[in-house]
C-alpha positions as a Markdown table, in Angstrom:
| # | Residue | x | y | z |
|---|---|---|---|---|
| 1 | Met | 5.9 | -23.7 | 21.1 |
| 2 | Lys | 2.3 | -22.8 | 21.5 |
| 3 | Thr | 3.2 | -19.4 | 22.9 |
| 4 | Ile | 5.5 | -18.7 | 20.0 |
| 5 | Ser | 2.8 | -19.3 | 17.4 |
| 6 | Arg | 0.3 | -17.3 | 19.5 |
| 7 | Ser | 2.6 | -14.4 | 19.8 |
| 8 | Met | 3.3 | -14.6 | 16.0 |
| 9 | Phe | -0.4 | -14.4 | 15.3 |
| 10 | Ile | -0.8 | -11.4 | 17.7 |
| 11 | Leu | 2.2 | -9.7 | 16.1 |
| 12 | Ala | 0.8 | -10.4 | 12.6 |
| 13 | Ala | -2.6 | -9.0 | 13.6 |
| 14 | Val | -1.1 | -5.9 | 15.0 |
| 15 | Val | 1.1 | -5.2 | 12.0 |
| 16 | Thr | -1.9 | -5.9 | 9.6 |
| 17 | Val | -4.2 | -3.5 | 11.5 |
| 18 | Ala | -1.4 | -0.8 | 11.6 |
| 19 | Ala | -0.8 | -1.3 | 7.8 |
| 20 | Leu | -4.5 | -1.1 | 7.1 |
| 21 | Val | -4.9 | 2.1 | 9.2 |
| 22 | Thr | -1.9 | 3.6 | 7.3 |
| 23 | Trp | -3.4 | 2.5 | 4.0 |
| 24 | Gln | -6.6 | 4.4 | 4.8 |
| 25 | Ala | -4.8 | 7.4 | 6.2 |
| 26 | Thr | -2.7 | 7.8 | 3.0 |
| 27 | Gly | -5.6 | 7.7 | 0.6 |
| 28 | Gly | -6.8 | 4.1 | 0.3 |
| 29 | Asp | -5.3 | 3.4 | -3.1 |
| 30 | Tyr | -5.1 | -0.1 | -4.5 |
| 31 | Tyr | -1.4 | 0.2 | -5.4 |
| 32 | Thr | 1.5 | 1.9 | -3.7 |
| 33 | Lys | 2.4 | 5.3 | -5.1 |
| 34 | Phe | 5.2 | 7.8 | -4.4 |
| 35 | Ser | 3.9 | 10.4 | -6.8 |
| 36 | Val | 0.3 | 11.2 | -7.6 |
| 37 | Val | -0.9 | 12.3 | -11.0 |
| 38 | Glu | -4.2 | 14.4 | -10.9 |
| 39 | Gln | -6.3 | 16.4 | -13.3 |
| 40 | Val | -6.7 | 19.9 | -11.8 |
| 41 | Glu | -9.0 | 22.7 | -13.1 |
| 42 | Ala | -7.3 | 26.1 | -13.2 |
| 43 | Pro | -7.7 | 29.4 | -15.0 |
| 44 | Pro | -6.0 | 29.6 | -18.3 |
| 45 | Ala | -2.5 | 31.1 | -18.4 |
| 46 | Ala | -2.3 | 34.7 | -19.5 |
| 47 | Asp | 0.2 | 33.9 | -22.2 |
| 48 | Asp | -1.9 | 31.0 | -23.6 |
| 49 | Pro | -2.7 | 31.8 | -27.3 |
| 50 | Leu | -5.8 | 29.7 | -27.2 |
| 51 | Ala | -7.2 | 31.7 | -24.3 |
| 52 | Ala | -6.5 | 34.9 | -26.2 |
| 53 | Ala | -8.4 | 33.6 | -29.1 |
| 54 | Gly | -11.4 | 32.8 | -26.9 |
| 55 | Phe | -11.1 | 29.1 | -27.1 |
| 56 | Tyr | -12.0 | 28.5 | -23.5 |
| 57 | Asp | -14.9 | 31.0 | -23.3 |
| 58 | Gly | -13.6 | 32.4 | -20.0 |
| 59 | Gly | -13.9 | 29.0 | -18.3 |
| 60 | Thr | -11.2 | 26.9 | -16.6 |
| 61 | Val | -8.6 | 24.6 | -18.2 |
| 62 | Thr | -7.9 | 21.1 | -17.0 |
| 63 | Arg | -4.2 | 20.5 | -16.4 |
| 64 | Thr | -2.3 | 17.4 | -15.4 |
| 65 | Glu | -0.2 | 17.9 | -12.2 |
| 66 | Thr | 2.2 | 15.5 | -10.6 |
| 67 | Arg | 2.8 | 15.8 | -6.8 |
| 68 | Asp | 5.3 | 13.8 | -4.7 |
| 69 | Glu | 3.0 | 12.1 | -2.2 |
| 70 | Phe | 3.3 | 8.7 | -0.5 |
| 71 | Arg | 0.2 | 6.5 | -0.6 |
| 72 | Leu | 0.5 | 3.0 | 0.8 |
| 73 | Gly | -1.4 | 0.5 | -1.4 |
| 74 | Leu | -3.0 | -2.8 | -0.8 |
| 75 | Leu | -0.9 | -4.3 | -3.5 |
| 76 | Pro | 2.7 | -3.6 | -4.6 |
| 77 | Thr | 3.6 | -2.1 | -8.0 |
| 78 | Pro | 7.3 | -3.0 | -8.3 |
| 79 | Ser | 9.2 | -2.8 | -11.5 |
| 80 | Gly | 12.2 | -4.7 | -10.0 |
| 81 | Leu | 13.0 | -6.9 | -7.1 |
| 82 | Leu | 14.2 | -4.2 | -4.7 |
| 83 | Asp | 11.9 | -1.4 | -5.9 |
| 84 | Lys | 10.5 | 1.1 | -3.4 |
| 85 | His | 7.0 | 0.4 | -4.8 |
| 86 | Ala | 7.2 | -3.2 | -3.4 |
| 87 | Leu | 6.0 | -1.8 | 0.0 |
| 88 | Ser | 2.3 | -2.5 | 0.5 |
| 89 | Val | -0.2 | -3.9 | 3.1 |
| 90 | Val | 0.3 | -7.4 | 1.6 |
| 91 | Thr | 4.1 | -7.3 | 1.7 |
| 92 | Leu | 4.1 | -5.9 | 5.3 |
| 93 | Ser | 1.7 | -8.4 | 6.8 |
| 94 | Ala | 1.9 | -11.6 | 4.7 |
| 95 | Pro | 5.4 | -12.7 | 5.9 |
| 96 | Leu | 4.3 | -12.5 | 9.5 |
| 97 | Trp | 1.1 | -14.6 | 8.8 |
| 98 | Val | 3.2 | -17.2 | 7.0 |
| 99 | Leu | 5.6 | -17.4 | 10.0 |
| 100 | Gly | 2.7 | -17.7 | 12.4 |
| 101 | Ile | 1.1 | -20.5 | 10.4 |
| 102 | Ala | 4.4 | -22.3 | 10.1 |
| 103 | Ala | 5.1 | -22.0 | 13.8 |
| 104 | Ala | 1.7 | -23.4 | 14.6 |
| 105 | Trp | 2.1 | -26.3 | 12.2 |
| 106 | Phe | 5.6 | -27.2 | 13.4 |
| 107 | Gly | 4.4 | -26.9 | 17.0 |
| 108 | Arg | 1.4 | -29.2 | 16.4 |
| 109 | Arg | 3.6 | -31.7 | 14.6 |
| 110 | Arg | 6.2 | -31.6 | 17.4 |
| 111 | Arg | 3.5 | -32.3 | 20.0 |
| 112 | Lys | 2.2 | -35.3 | 17.9 |
| 113 | Val | 5.7 | -36.8 | 17.6 |
| 114 | Gln | 6.2 | -36.4 | 21.4 |
| 115 | Ala | 2.8 | -37.9 | 22.2 |
| 116 | Ala | 3.6 | -40.9 | 20.0 |
| 117 | Arg | 6.7 | -41.7 | 22.0 |
């Protein structure tokens, strides 16, 4: 039983490190996102009546753009039980850590019961 808990801890550590590397590689956001909303500076459109009136003084305009881009977060942002935003570093690694701790606890308890006989 000791090898089961040890292998569970190794697996949990490997999955946690892989999830953290993926988290950093995808932007390091706190919450999981499948679309990114950003403020982007761009030249004003030619048909913009405010630009024709000189409202922007020849500068740039800030626009809001939405891009489809996956970013793994530390924490999930689900709106339902089976939502795609439930995927996160915590939801990937926590179940394996819980199983490892449970395996170690049950293994220790089993050894104590066998030693008492």
